[in-house]
N, C-alpha and C positions, 0 to 999 in steps of 0.2 A: 504494500500500500504506500502510495506517495504521500509523504508528510507535508503539511502546510508549513511553509517557511515564513518566519516572522523576524522583524527587527523592532527594537524598542528605542524610542527617541524621547527622552525625558531628562530634565536637568536635576532631578532628585535621585541620588544613588539608592536610597532606601526603596523608592518606588520601582526603579529598574530591577533591583535585586528581587523584590517580591514578585513582580510579574514574570521575570525570567525563571524563577524557581517553580512557579505554578505551571507555566507553559511547558517547561522541560519535562514535567511529569506526565504530560498528555501523550498517549501513544500515537496520535495522529498529527503532532506538531513538533517543530524543532526551531530553536532560536539561532539565527545566523550571526547576530551581533547586536550591539547597543551603542547609543550615542547620547551625549549630554548637551548637544547644541546643534544648531542648523549647520554650522561650519563643518563639523565632523560627520553630520548625518548624510550629507550629499555624497561624499566619497563612499560611505558605507552602502548606501542604496545602489549606487552605480556599480559597485563591485559585486554585491550579493544578489541583486535583482529579486528581492523577496516577494512572496505572494501577498503578505500583509505587513503594513507599517503601522505601528501603534504610536501616535503622536500626542504629546502634551501640548497645551496651548501656550502656557506662559514659559517662555524661554528668553534669554538675553538676545537683544537685537530683533531678529525676525521671529514672529510668533509661529506656532505650529500650523495655524490656518494659512498664514501667508507662505508657509513652506510647501504646502500641498502641490501647487503648480510645478515647483522645481523638482519635487519627488517624481511626479508623473512624467515630467520631461525626460528624466533619467531612466525611468523604469515604467513603461506604459502599463504593464500588467499589474503593478503593485496596487493593492486596494488599501485605502486609508481608513483607519479607525481613530477617532479622537478620544483620548482618555484623559479626563480632566476633572478638577473639583468644581469648575464653574458651570452654572446652569443659566448663564445669560442668554436670553432668547436670540439676541442679535448674533452672538457667536454661533449658536446652533444653525441658524439659517446661512450665515457666512460659510460655515464648514460645508454645509450641503451644497451651496452654490459653487464652492471651490472644488468639489468632487469627492468629499468624504462619504463613505457608505455606512459608517458606524459612528455612534456618539454615545460613549459610556461614561458615567460619573464615577469618580474614585470612591464616592460614598456608597456605590452599589456593591453587591456581593461580587467577589472575584470571579465566581462562576458565570456572572453576567458578561464579563469580558471574554471568557472562553466561548460562551454561546455566540457572542457577536462575531468572533473570528470565524466560527463555523458557518454562521448565517451569511456573512458577506461572501464567503467562498462559494456559497450556493446561489449567489446572484441576488441576495435579498438585502434590504436596508435594515440595519439593526439599531434600535434606539433604546435609550434608558427608559425603564418603566416609570421612572420618577417624573418624566415629562408630562405636562398637562395633555389631556386627550386631544384637544384641538390642535396643539402643536404636532403631536405624533401623527394625527390624521393628515395634516397638510404635508408633512415631510414624507410620509409613506406614499403619498400621491406624486412625489417628486416635485412639489411646489416649493421652490427655494427662495423665491422673491418675496422678502418680507423684512421688516426691521428698519430702524432709522438709517442705518449705514448702508442699506442695500443700494442706495442711489450712487454710491461711490464706485469708481472703477477699481480693479485689483491693485493698480499702482497707488491710487489715492488711499485705499485701505492700508496698504503697507506704510505709507508716509504718515497717515493719521495715527497708526499704532505707535510709531516712533515719536510723534509729537506728544502723544498721551503720556510718554515716559519723561517728558520735560526736555527733550533734546532740542537743540538749536538747528536752524537750517544748515549751518556749516557742518555740524556733527552728522546730520541725516545725509547730507550730500556725500560725506566721506564714506559712510556705510554703504550707500546705494550707488556710488560711483557716478553721481550726477552733480551739477553745479548748485551752489546755494541759491542762485537766482532761479533755477528750475524748481527747486524745493519751494521757494516763496510763491511761485506761480501756482503750484499744486495746492499750497495752503490757501491761497485766495479762492481757488475753485472749490475746495472743500468747504470753506466758510460760506460761500454762496449757496452750495447745495444743501448745507445743514442750517441755513438761515442764522448764521452767527455773524454779528457785526464787529466783534472784538476778539483778539487772540486769546485773552484769558477766558472769555466765554466759551470759545472752541475747546480750550484745554479742559475745562470743567466737564463739558459734554462728553468729550472723548474718554476721560477717565472713568466715566460711568459705564462705558461700553467695552473698554479694553482692560482686562484684569491684570494687575501687576503686584 
């Protein structure tokens, strides 16, 4: 029997160890590797081409959700499961829109994560039972357009996430390899789309939607 290959991407070593220990005990699964950041995750995905990548949301720099397109670009077959403590509805829909097929909360039973791995490998969408019924129903229908931040492009989401961490245009430009001027243009567009008239108003709004 071919085993389901898994990589774990989470910046908490205790979480990585716990997930790895449980997954390794499953007769139909094998862990190919783990990573604590987006920087080390991408080479891991490229090398191992896993069936499933388990991603945390909150990591330094690029979030797990913003990492999804990069993972898919390196390994088209890899199925994404978000494994997080955050039940923010906007994050749920953003993950869906980015291509995640599973969303499990760390407060759920660990067996729920194992179930999610098996379900997504069967072509299903797997969602935490903790989600409200209306959210589950919408996501199971594949309806990912929802939430305040859904009006932003993927690049704007990425920049908004970094702004929510209090970074300056210079710092964001250095991380994303774009000019500070380009970052400021994106910030202006984000403010317009989110109906914010001042930078501090934007920061407060973004901090409600991006967990740090």
